N, C-alpha and C positions, 0 to 999 in steps of 0.2 A: 224403249226400243231409243237404239244408240244418235249421236248425231254428230252432225260437221262438226270439226274442234272450228273451227273460224265462223261459226253462227251460235257458237253457246253462247249467253247470257250469265250470269251469273245470276243466282237463287240467292234468296231471300240468309244473309248469313248472323251469327252472332258473330261481336266483337276480334270475343278471345278466340273463334274456331277460326276468322281470317287472318288474325294476327299467325293463329298458328301454323295456316298452311302457307300463308306469302312467307314463315321464318325458315319452314321445311323449302319449301323452291329455293331464296336463296341461300342455305348450305349444301344443298345437293350441287348448286353450279358452279360454287367455289372449289367444291371440292374435286371437276368432274376440271373444270379450271387448270386446277393444279395438275394434274393426270393426263393433262393433253396432248402432251409429248409419246404418247407410246409410239410406239412401229407401226409404219404403215401394213395396210393386212396381206398387199399385191409390191415385194418386192421386187426391185428393177436390176438383172439381172447383164453382165453383158457376156457379148457372145465368147465364146471360147474358140479359140489357134487352135490346129493341131500341133505334138510339137514333131522334132525331127523325127524323118522316117527311118529307123533300125531296118539297117542292111544284113549280108550272110552273117548268121555267127563268126566265131573265131573259133581256131584252132583249139580242143576241148570242150567247145560247147556244144559242138554241131550233134547231133540225133545220130545215131547207126546204123537211120534210113536214109540217108543225107545223100550216098552213094548211087540208093536205089532210085530214089528222087533224078537224081542227074543224071543218069544213062537211058531214062523210060524216054519213048521218043517221043514224038510231039504228040498229042492225042492220047497215049497209049493211058489203061487204066491198071496200078499198083495196087493188088489187095496185100494188106497187112494182117499176118496174123496174129492169134492171143498172146501178152506175154507186152512187159514192161521197158518203153528206150526210152531211155535216160536223153535228154539232149537239144534243142532248138532243129525246126526245120525252116529249110529255105527251099520258096516256089517260084523260078522265074523260069517255067513253060507251061504250056496246055498241061495236063495228065488231072487222071483220079483217081483219088485215091478213097478205097475203100476199106475200112477194117472190119475183121471176121473174129468174133468172139467179143467184141468191144476190147482192142488192145488200144494201152497206155503211155499216150504221148508223156512223159516227165519232164519239164522243160528246167532249164537250168538257173531258172532262179536268178537270171540277169534281162530276161529282156522278153518281148515275146514268142511263148509256143513254138507255132505256128505264125512265117511267115508269106503272105503272098502278094506278087510282083510281075503278074502274066495274069492277060485274060483268059478265060473260058477254064479257069481251074478249078473242081469239085472233091466236096473232103467231106467222108459223112460215115457214122460206123462209129466212131474214136469217144476213150476219153481224156480230157485232156487236163493237165496238173500244172499252175502259173508258182505253184510252191512260193509262195506270198513273195514273191520278187518283183525287180523291175527295176521302173523308172515311170511317176505322172507324166511325169516330161518329156519320154520320148511314148506315150503314149503303150505303153507295154500290154499287150493281153492275152487271150487263151488262141485267138484267132484272130489277128491283126492283116488287112488287106488292101492296094492300092492299087486297084485292077477294075475293066472292068468285070462283069457276069459271072464273078465268083456263086459259087454253087454249093450252103453247109448247112447239114443235115442230117438228124440225130446224131449228135453230136454234145456230151455230156462235159463242163466247165468248171473247175473248180479251183480256190485258193490261187485266180488272177488280176491281178489291179486295174481291168476294163476284161468285160466276157468275152462280146467278139466288138472289135471296131471297123466300120467299115468306112475307107477314107478315099475318096475319090474313085468311089466304086458301083460306075453307072449298070444296073438292072441286076443289082444281086438280086443273092436267094436265100434270106436265112428262113429255114424249115424245121419243126421239133427238137431243137436244142432246149436242152437245162442249164441256166448260169448257175452257181455259187456263190455267194461273193465271198470274203476275208470276214470270219468272222470276230471280231471284239474291236475290230479298228471304227475308228472314228468317218462320217462318211467325207469328208476331206482325205483323208488317209486312203480312201482307195477311188476304182472309177465307175463308170457306167454299167450296166449290164450288158447291156449294144447302143452304143456308141455310130451315128450316123453321120456326116457331113461331108457336102459335098457333092452329093450323092443321090440320079435323078432316076426314078424307077423302081426304087426298092421293092422289096417282098416278105415281112416278115410275117411269121405264120403259126401258130400254135409250138410257142415256145413260154419255156418256165422261167421267170427271171425271182431270188430270193438274197437278200442280204449283201445288196449294192450302193452304194450310192445316189443312185438314179436308174428308174431301169430300165425307161431309153430316153437317150437325150437326142434329139434331131433339131439339125443346123443344115440350115441353106441347103437343104432336098427333098423339091422338091415330085412328083406324081408317084405317090408310093403308095404303099396299101399292108394295113398292120394289119391282124385279125388272128383273133383265139389265143391274142396268150396270155400270160399270168405275169404281173408285177407286185408285189408285195414285200410288208417288213422292209424301208429301203425308205429315204426321204422323199423321194419324187418319183410316184408312178409312173411322170410322161412329164417328162422336161424338155419343151419344145420352143424352136425359132425360127424366123424367114426361111420358112417352108411353106411354098403353095398349093392347092390341089389333092391335099394327100387325105384317105379314107380310115379309119378307125373302128371295125364293127367286131364284134360281138369277146371284146376284151375283157381284163378283169381287172383294174388298178383297186388293190388292198391295205389298206394301214400303214399308209404314209406317212412320215411325216408333217409332211408336206403339202402332200398330196397326188395335184394334176395343176399348169404351169404352160400357156400356151401363147405364147407372143408373136406379133407382126407379122403376120401371116394369114392370106384369104383364101377365103375359096373351101372350107372342110370341111370333112361330111361326118360327125360321129353319129352310131346307128347301133344299139342294145350291147351295146356299157356297160363294165358296172363300176363305182367309184362309189367303194364302201368303207366305214370305220378309216378313215384318215383327219384325226383327231389333235395333233399337234394346235400352241394355239390361234395360229393365224393360218393352219392348214384350210383346205376349198377342195371340195368333189373336182369343180371343175370351172378351171378360173383361164377366162383370153382378156388378154391385153391388148390395145390395136391392132385385135381380129376381123374383118369385115368379111361380109356373104359367109357369113356358118350356119350352115344345117347341124342341129340335136334335134335328133329322135328316138323315143323308144329308150329311152337308158336311165339306165335305174341308179339315181344317186342317195346313198343312205350310210344316215351315224357318220357324216362331216359335220364339225365347227361349221363351215358356209358350205350350202350344197353347189352353186351356181355362183362365180365372180362375175364382173365385168365392171371394165372399165379404157373408155376409146374404142370400143366397137361400135360399127354400123351394120346395121340391114341383117344383125342375129337373127334366125329363128329357132324356137324352142317348140317344140308338136310331141305332146304325148309322150313325155316323162315324168318319171313318179322321181320329187322327189321328198325324202321320209327323215323323220328322227333325227332334224340336222338343227342346233343353234340358231342358225340361220338360213331361211329357205334359199336369197337371192341377195347377194351383195349389187345394188348399181349406183352404177357413178353417173350424176348428169351429163360428162363427156362422152355417156352415148348417145347415139340417135337410131330414132328408125328400129327398134326393136323388136321384137314379136313375141307375145307367152301365149301357146293356145291347145287349150283340149290337156294341160297337160295338171296330175295330181300333186297335193301337196298336202302333205300328212305328218301331225304329230312332229313338225315343227316348234318353236318357243319362241320363235317374230318370223313370220313371211316376207317382210324385208326390209331391209336397208337401205334405203339413200341418201346418197352420198354430193350432195353440193343441192340446189337451190330448183331445177329441174328437170324436164322427164318427158319426153312423148314418147316412151317404150309403150307400145299396149297391150294391155295383158283383157284375153277374153275366153270366155268362156271353162277356164282352169276350174280343179275343183280345190276348193281350201279347204282342210278340215273344224277351222276355227268358225267356222262363217255359219251364224244361226238365224240368218235371213233364210223365211218360209220359200216354197213356191207355194203358192195358192191356189196355183194355176192348172197343178202339174203339169205343166211343159218342160219338166226335167232340170229351169234354173231358177233361181233366187230370183224373188220377185224386184230387190232394188242390187246396183251396184254394190260390189264390197270395197270397202278402203280396205289398203294391202298396212301402214302404218298407223303408228299414236305418235301421240310430243313426245314420248320417250325412244320408241322405233329412234325420230327427227334426229333425236338428240344422239344415239349410239352411230345414225350414218356421219359426221360428221365430227365425234368423238373418241374414238376407238376405246382409249380408258373405261369408256360409260360400260360397254359390257361387263365389264365388274359388277355392276351394282345392277344387270338385269334382273335377277332374282330374288333382291332383294327390296331393303326400306330402303332406296334411293326411287329405284321402279314405282313405287307406294305413292312416295311422295309425289312425284315428276305427276301421278296420275290425278291425283288429287288435287293440285295446283294447277294445271291444266284443267277440268273439269270450274274449279272454281274463278280463274285467270287467263282467261281463252285471250290472251296475247301474243301468243304467237298464231303463224299464217303458215299451215301444212301445205307444204307440194303437193297435189291430187294426186294421187296413184292410187288407181282402181281396176278392178273387171267388170266392165262393164257389161258381164250376160255368166256369172258366177253358173257352176253347175250345184244341185243341189244333192245330186250324191256322188259317189266316185267310182268314174268312168271304165268300163273295162277296155283293159290294154295289153291284150293278150300277147303280144308283139316282144313287150318288157320285162327283159329278164325276171328269174327269183334268185331268193340268196336266201342259206339259210346261216348267213350272220348271227351272232351275242345283238345288232340291235340295239336297244337303249337299254336291255336289261340290265348293262354292265354298268347304269351309271344311274341303277333306282338309291343308291346312300346319298348321291351328291343331290338327287334331283329332288328328294323329300327335305334334305336339309331346304333348300330353297324355298319349297313352295311352302314350311313353315317361316321361315324369315320373310316372304310376302304376307303370311296369311294374318300374321302380326302387326306389321305395317300394315297392311289395310285396315283390320279392327281399329286401332294406335288413331289414325288419322281420320275417319270415316266413323265413330262411333254415332255423331254428330250427323247420318244423312239429311239430301235435299228433302223438302217436302214431295209424297207422293206428287207424279207429271213433269219435274225434273227429266232431263235427258243426262244420261251417264253413258261410260265407255270408251271405246273408242278406237273399236272399227265399226264397220256399216254407215249407212248414212238414213237419215230422215227422208221421207218420201217429200 
């Protein structure tokens, strides 16, 4: 049975074995100290202010539809037939523009293709091409609106710096739009798919965003509803700050170089979303920095570098989520307080928890951990003893980011041997008090037929081989029978 690290007492050892284990520990610590300056996983990012507001396009850059828009009375419906219309549109009074047969609006290449500056404008059924032009400093977009109650529906936007930009556009609705960014450009050379700034009560439903800088960038925009969207092949699927009381349901955030980042916001709700295949060096399925009173339930977080990342957040609740096939299931800073994990399923993660700091009051209760081998002798569906979530090496990883480089190799094996032989490090207690013995039935969690861990089998095989060699080398003279070993679980 495994034992509490702090309670271990050294078993009988030969002088040669004792010296070798001590030297191994010192070597590992020395290497980690050299590399401890690696960048932090949670990137500090400043808020982004909007650029200057684009006005009416210049002569020669206006669309041939401009005269029809200007002549339409307030509240009129303007139908546009098939064809290509070159130039930019400026809408300064309430009209409904409806495309029949997918008309194409081909921008001038110098700014936003459609510029909405009046309340109660509807635009639907258009293909919009930004021609890879415009100015990031002016927030040039396929569609740019700065007016209340804009409705954008069934539009397809390509080759624009920003796809759709909502600037101080309360009550905006963006529904069933497709946005594809500028292929071949670096993230810093293009904008977000849907950018929301200072917009209260927005709704984003059923949109698909591919190959942009950030799928959704939301700042200073409360009371929104984001549902049924897809954001993939980008930097951040969701990049978010200073926006309270928003709800995210049934979205897919996939294949992001950095994953998602939610910061400085309160009372958010995440339900039935998928955060998958976010595999950059510091990628996170779901990151919360200084976010309080968040509820995340029935979400799938799979094949991410880090599943959940929490820093400086309080009273967050994670319930009935599946976190699977990630390098680290949870990264938790000691600046968090009163966080709760209950009824979740953690499956096939390399490490269940990396704790950064010296304390935590986070409560883990009734979760399933696939690495937990404690028995359920009374048959109540719970393991008979609490499950310890981190080892001494996991503790080191939490306080030295560079330790990740050694997680599956000789360093981890050496640290494990030193932990058993020289119990001088007192770990912070992080335990699931009543872990589930079997995976729970979570019917509301969405399924995903992605590539999963199989894409990383060659790397895993190499890591396993190195780890096995290190263990054999260090532990060839194991303790006599009766000694405790291992780093997870507790002695009764």
